[in-house]
Residue, then its C-alpha position, 0 to 999 in steps of 0.5 A: m677140108l674143102k678149099p677153092i681151086k685156082l685155074k689161071k683166072l678161074v676159081i672153082q669155089n667149091p670143088v665138088i664137081l658133077a661128072p660128065m655122064a653120057g645121057v645124064s649130064d645134060l643141061p636140065f640135070r646140070n642146071l638142077v644140080s647147081s640150083f641146090g644149096n645157098n651161096d656157100f654150098k652151091v656147086s661151082l662146076t659141072v661137066s658136059e656130056m662127052v663131045p666127039s671131037a671129029s664130029q663136032v669139027i665136021l659139023h662146024e665146018r658145014k656151019n651145022i652146029t645144032n641148037k642142042v650143041k649150042r645149049l651145052y654152054e648155057r648155064n643157070n647162073s653167073t657163078q656156075l662154071t661149065s667144062i666141056q669134055i671132048f674125046g678123040n684120038n686125033p691131036v689136030l681135030m681135038a685141038q680144033s674141037a677145043k677151040i670151037n668149044e672155047d668160042l662157044g663159051a666153055d670155061i674149061i676144056d676137059i679131055n677124056m682119057g678115061c672112058p672105059v666103054n668099048k665103042i669109045v676104046k675100040n676107036g682109040a679114044g678114052s682109056d685106050l690112050l692110057k696104052n699110048l702115052p706119046l699120043a696122049n701127050q701130043i693131044i694134050k699139048e695141041v689142045v693146050k696150045a689151041v685155047k686160052v681157057p684152062v685144060s683138064v684131063k680125066i684119066r683112070t689109074g691105068w689100063d689094068a692091074n699090071n699097068k697102073i701108070a697114073p702117077t707117071f702119066a700125071k707128070m706128063i699131063e702137067e708138063s704138057g700144060a694142063s691145069m688140072i687132073t681128074i682120076h677115077g680110082r679104077t683101071r679100065s679093065q675093072l670098068y665099074s667093078g671092084t674097089i677104089d684104089f686110094e693108094t694110086i690116087r694118092k701117088t698121082k696127087e703127090a706126083v704133081s703140083i697142079p690140082v687133082i680131083g678124086n672120082g669113084d664110088i662117092t655115094t655118101v658124104t662120108s665116102a666123100k670125106e674118105m676120098i679126101e682124107k686117104t688121098g689128099v686130093d684137092g676136090i672130088m667129082i661125083g657121078r653115079g652118086s647123083y642119080g636120083a639125088p641132084w641135091f647130093l653134091s650140095q650136101v657133100i659141100e656143106y658136110l665137107k665145109t661144116g661137118h653138118e649132114q643134111i637130112s635126106p629129102s622127104i618123099e614129097e620133096k623128092k616128088k617136087v624135085m622130080i616133077h620139076h626135072i621132068k618138066t624141064m626135060l620135056e621143055y628142052y627135048g620136046e615131049k616124046t624124046g623128053m619123056l624117053n630120056a626122063r624114064k631113067h631119072i624117074a626110076w632113080y628117084s623112085k628107088g627105095i619107095r614101097n612098090s617102086n619095082e611095079f611102078r618102074n615097069l608101068i613107067n617103062n611101058s607107058s608113052d602117055i605123059n598124063e598116065i605117067f604123072s598119074l602113076i607118079d602121084k600114086l607112088f609119091k604120096 
């Protein structure tokens, strides 16, 4: 059910991909996700947080690319591929940003044409481009022309229920030279509500010959299998299903390849992973910013544990690292 995907000279051995998520898919989390599983079940590709193309080009011209930006391209082992996702609505700046990312080490350039967030859409980027296919097409062509690495495009089924243009758009994406498409099975108007539209994903897959990745509501190994069976996609992308469960993608890979469903980690195992995650974030960001960013992850790890609501309130109101680790010890016992 799960087969390698070839993109130019690259091979995505296990196409169960970590989604680009703002404030989540940072280096510590991507490295953690790709550390699980033996060689047969490891995650092969993770995607960075969105990079604003215009800002990146300006910083590059000023020779002011920060260490944090540079570290987007680091990886924890030689088998993990890194895709850098860029967004914007200016074909020239998008192409320049793509080239900068390629030079910094990106294995794949991903173009975001599906983000539904207002602050992205109101600036004519993300899923707003689903309403302007000529401009979207021009952006893809310019980016493909600018780089030698594969280019992928992330989209939604359409802007709203009356404009599900994904199959038509997918053909344009392929004709423009992109190597892969990821489709989230909702319209922009749905945001993250409602159910996944398997039919439109299936029609999108059938419309093109390049690989198509299915995305949306994959939170169990069986929902991952359902996505593939109902749509015929070549792989899947997992976002919110990884919250508090960085081992989940490896579990999905094993299930799709062997049918074996791993037992969920024990509370003690979750605690061990969480502590390691927190410590890498503190090292990466520094103590103050690291702990602020870690709070949401701590909340996700604690879900389902008795008294976790009170625990989360205490965590969110504490800035003392030692106190936070003490609270963790009390809950995860």
